[in-house]
C-alpha positions in Angstrom: 9.3 15.9 8.5 11.6 13.8 10.7 11.0 10.4 12.3 9.7 11.9 15.6 7.2 14.0 13.8 6.1 11.2 11.5 5.6 8.9 14.5 3.5 11.6 16.2 1.2 11.8 13.1 1.0 8.0 12.9 -0.2 7.8 16.6 -2.4 10.9 16.7 -4.0 10.8 13.2 -3.8 7.2 12.2 -4.1 5.4 15.6 -0.9 3.5 15.4 -0.2 1.7 18.7 3.2 1.5 20.4 3.6 -2.1 19.3 3.0 -1.1 15.7 5.5 1.7 15.9 8.0 -0.7 17.4 7.5 -3.0 14.4 7.9 -0.1 12.0 11.2 0.8 13.5 12.4 -2.8 13.1 11.2 -2.8 9.5 12.9 0.6 8.8 16.3 -0.7 10.1 16.1 -4.0 8.1 15.0 -2.1 5.0 18.1 0.1 5.1 20.3 -2.9 5.9 19.0 -4.9 2.9 19.1 -1.8 0.7 22.9 -1.9 0.9 22.9 -5.0 -1.2 19.6 -4.8 -3.1 17.8 -2.0 -4.8 14.6 -2.0 -2.7 14.2 1.7 -2.5 15.9 4.7 -4.2 19.2 5.6 -2.4 18.1 9.2 -2.5 15.2 8.4 -0.1 17.1 6.4 2.5 17.4 9.4 4.8 13.7 10.1 4.6 12.0 6.7 4.8 9.6 7.6 7.6 8.1 10.4 5.6 8.5 9.4 2.0 7.6 5.8 2.3 6.1 4.9 5.7 3.7 7.8 6.2 2.9 8.0 2.5 1.7 4.4 2.7 0.0 4.7 6.1 -2.3 7.4 5.0 -4.3 4.8 3.1 -5.7 3.7 6.4 -7.9 6.8 6.4 -10.0 5.3 3.7 -10.5 1.9 5.3 -13.5 1.1 7.5 -11.8 -0.8 10.4 -15.2 -1.9 11.8 -15.6 -4.3 8.8 -13.4 -7.3 8.1 -11.7 -7.0 4.7 -9.5 -8.9 2.4 -6.9 -6.4 0.9 -4.8 -7.0 -2.2 -1.7 -4.8 -2.6 -0.4 -4.7 -6.2 3.3 -4.1 -6.8 4.2 -4.2 -3.1 8.0 -3.7 -3.7 9.7 -3.4 -0.3 6.3 -3.3 1.4 4.6 -0.1 0.3 1.9 0.4 1.0 0.6 -3.1 1.8 3.1 -4.1 4.5 2.7 -0.8 6.4 -1.1 -1.4 6.4 -0.6 -5.0 7.6 1.6 -3.9 10.5 -1.1 -1.6 11.8 -3.9 -4.0 11.2 -2.1 -7.1 12.6 -4.3 -9.1 15.0 -7.4 -7.7 13.3 -9.9 -9.2 10.9 -8.0 -7.7 7.9 -6.1 -10.0 5.7 -3.5 -8.5 3.4 -2.2 -10.1 0.2 1.0 -8.7 -1.1 1.6 -9.1 -4.8 5.2 -8.6 -6.0 6.8 -10.1 -9.1 10.4 -9.6 -8.0 11.8 -12.7 -6.3 14.3 -10.6 -4.4 11.7 -8.3 -3.0 9.4 -11.3 -2.1 12.3 -12.8 -0.2 12.7 -9.6 1.7 8.9 -9.4 2.4 9.0 -13.0 3.7 11.9 -12.2 6.0 10.0 -9.2 7.4 6.8 -11.2 7.8 8.8 -13.8 9.9 10.8 -11.2 11.8 7.7 -9.2 12.8 5.4 -12.2 13.4 2.8 -10.9 11.0 0.1 -13.5 10.6 -2.3 -11.5 8.6 -0.3 -11.3 5.4 0.2 -13.6 2.4 2.9 -13.0 -0.2 2.3 -13.7 -3.8 3.9 -13.3 -7.2 2.1 -12.5 -10.5 -1.3 -10.9 -10.1 -2.4 -12.1 -13.5 -2.3 -15.8 -12.7 -5.6 -16.1 -10.8 -8.9 -14.4 -10.0 -8.6 -11.9 -7.2 -11.5 -11.8 -4.7 -10.3 -9.0 -2.4 -12.7 -6.3 -1.5 -10.0 -3.6 -1.3 -7.2 -3.0 -3.8 -4.2 -0.8 -2.9 -1.2 0.2 -5.0 1.6 2.8 -5.0 3.9 3.4 -7.9 2.4 0.4 -9.7 1.0 0.9 -13.2 -0.9 3.5 -15.1 -4.5 3.9 -14.1 -5.7 2.4 -17.4 -3.9 -0.9 -16.7 -5.2 -0.9 -13.1 -8.8 -0.4 -14.3 -8.3 -3.2 -16.9 -7.1 -5.5 -14.1 -10.1 -4.5 -12.1 -12.5 -5.4 -15.0 -10.9 -8.7 -15.9 -9.4 -10.2 -12.8 -10.9 -8.8 -9.6 -14.3 -10.0 -8.3 -16.8 -7.2 -7.9 -17.7 -5.2 -5.9 -14.4 -3.8 -4.7 -12.7 -0.5 -3.8 -9.4 0.6 -5.2 -7.2 3.1 -3.3 -4.4 4.3 -5.5 -1.5 6.6 -4.5 -0.8 8.8 -7.5 1.3 11.9 -8.4 0.3 15.3 -9.8 -1.0 13.7 -13.0 -3.9 11.8 -11.3 -6.6 13.9 -12.8 -5.1 13.7 -16.3 -4.9 9.9 -16.0 -8.5 9.7 -15.0 -9.5 11.9 -17.9 -7.8 9.5 -20.3 -9.6 6.4 -18.9 -13.1 5.3 -19.7 -14.3 4.0 -16.3 -17.8 2.9 -17.3 -21.2 3.3 -15.6 -20.3 0.9 -12.7 -17.2 2.8 -11.6 -17.2 6.0 -9.6 -14.2 7.9 -8.2 -13.0 10.7 -6.0 -9.7 12.4 -5.6 -8.3 12.9 -2.1 -5.3 15.1 -1.1 -2.1 13.4 0.0 -0.7 14.3 3.4 2.9 13.9 2.2 2.8 15.9 -1.1 0.5 18.8 -1.9 0.7 18.0 -5.6 0.0 14.3 -5.3 -3.5 12.7 -5.1 -5.1 9.5 -3.8 -7.6 8.1 -6.3 -10.4 6.2 -4.6 -12.5 4.1 -7.0 -15.6 2.1 -6.3 -16.3 -0.7 -8.7 -19.7 -2.2 -8.5 
């Protein structure tokens, strides 16, 4: 799916405004520019950023209730996926997005994007293990194995909260190997960018 088709999906299915699309284009161009010097994304995906990274991240918005103000924590944000994409669409709303990224190089890039795009609804942090996390929604993509994410949920994140996790074809297998406990429930959702990939939505009470 090329840029034009992805933008059509973003507008039609995920309610991205023209101003949000404009920000995404600026972000896209800066990402490719920085990727010449820093390994922010795989070189093999540079020609397909709109589909492989932007749309893949944006689909998380389908699982957010935009009528309710929320504090989102994005684990392992990397170059901004999915947290920054969510923040761009939810800018000037009651959603606050905290990006957690341990790489100083990537945090520097995220700060430059924040300044360039005038995003006032995001906060950029380092190590997720250093403090209690009180966000009601957790997102992550290419972060850690599900077992470690659930461990973080139990030990660090204030309950109740929802976790929206972009996973590959082994999503069900990972769930089968994790003891969620009585206060956790989950469902698997289909990814719109990969028929074999799944989105794990977990409610922790």
